[in-house]
Each structure stands twice: as structure tokens, then as C-alpha cells.
C-alpha positions, 0 to 999 in steps of 0.5 A: 909821507916821504919825498924820495930823490932820484939820486945821484941825478937829483938833489934838493936845492930849496927848502921852504917852511913856516914857524910859529911862536907860541910864547917866550922860548916856544917856537915850533916849525909848523911846515916844510916843503922841499924842491929839487934840481929836477923841478919837483916839489914835495908834499907839504909836511905839516900845516902851513901856519905862521911866518914863512922862511926859505933855505936856499943858496943859488947854484948850490945843493942841500947836503945836510941839515942841522937844528934843534928839537924838543920831546915833541916838535922840531924847534928850528932847522938850517941847511948845509950847502955845497956848489952843484957840479956843472951838468953834463952836456948832451950830444944830439944825433947828427942829421944829414948824409953818411959820407964825409969825415967825422969831426967834433968841436967839443963842448964849450960855455958859449957860441960867440960867432958862426961862419957859414959858407955856401957852395954850388950844391949847398952848405960848403963850409962851417967855422964856429967861434966859442967861449970857454971861461974868459977865453975865445976859442976858434974852432976848426975849419970844416968843409971847403975853405973857399966857398962861393960866399961866407955869411957871418952870424955874431951873437950878442954875448952874454945875453944871447945863445943859440936854442935851435938849428934847422936845415935841409939835406939832399943828394948832390945832382948826379951823385948818391952823396947827401949834403947839407943844403941849408942851415938856419940858426935860432937864438933866444932873441932872433932867427938868422937868415938861412944859408943855402936852399931848401931841399927834400929832407928837413931836420931840427936840432933842438931840445926844450930848455937847452942851449947849443954849446958845440957842434959835431958832424961830417964833412968833405968838400961840403958839410955832409952832416951836422949835430950839436952839444947842448946844456941847460939854459941855467948853466 
């Protein structure tokens, strides 16, 4: 049997096994199981028999093994660990109209607060406050800085994070320009009050198992288009 990894995208993070003492100085490893960063588990090598042990270090990958053996059996096993590199953020495609000037706030560790402004034709303004390490980073103003009304949505950092954004977009009355007409934010704890109004086309920015750590899109005097950057929950 073998257990092949999808290198370099997958690494071993956990080793479980059993050992049995057959007499003075006669210890044998009786089974081994490996788990990967992608959630895969190997077949059981050997027979699960005896005392269980685990080789694991949180946030680290196995980068080597050491141990002892005799002529027939594996007598002991240990592992070398190294911190896993942070995952690369994924950029989910923006939804909405094609007009407006492109912008991208970038990727951060967390979203702390959002300011969303409503105009006559939909969502006119967006500003996001982010966290990076221990610092607060205030994002740029996007859209019309003098909307009719601005709603504030503050997250309970560090226990709360945004998991999804849903919204609508439509053409402005008397124009071919499409704008975001409604936005609503869902976290691991609650859902915000929607800003704007429901219209013809709806969208959802979401990836299972991921949290939102940045925004990008297009804007003019309105928010024309919106997309997100995401990272796994565990990061």
C-alpha cells in the first residue's frame, strides 16, 4: 500500500499509530495512519493493536521522520515539523455591472467594520476597515462619499468573521448602466440588515469553508460591481 500526496499543494499534518510491547526491550510499531492538510486520511498500514500514539504539532507540517528498526520491524518512530506557510487567498469573481473604475483593497487578516451608503438608485458607497496583524487598516472610499444614508456593520473581532455577501444589481432607470442595488453580509454568527433594495439580478459571494478577508470591484458615483478575497476559516 502507499499514500501519495498532491505535492506541493498537500502535506502531512498528523500521524497516528499503535505500538505493542512483547517483552523487555521488544517494542514494535503495529500500525500507522497519516492525515494530510487536504483532510485526506491514508489506509491503515499494519494492524491497529496495542497502545495508541499521535505525532502532531498545530499549524505545522511533517517534513521528516526518525526512529529505530531491527531486522524485521519498525521499533519506534518520530517526526520533524515545520510551520506551514500561510495559505494563498482566493479572489472570487466580482458580480454586477461592467461600468465604473476598478479597485482592489487587497488581502488582510480580518474584516473589522463596514460602512455601506445608500443612494437613490442603490448602493452608492462602501468603505471597509480591516485588520492586519495587530494593526487597523482603513480602506479607501469607494463610490459617492455623500450618500443619502450610511449604515455601519461592526464585527465582534476576533470571534466573528464574514462568510458570505449577497446582493442584487440592476440598470439605473433611464440608463444602461448597471449598479449594485442591495448588499447584505452574513457572518458565522448573524446576518446584517440589507442596505438598498431588491432588484432583478441577484448574486452570492461565498465559498464553503472560507472567510472573507478583502473586497474588490468597480465604482463610479455608485458601486457598480463587487467581489471578495477569501481565506480558509482555519487561518
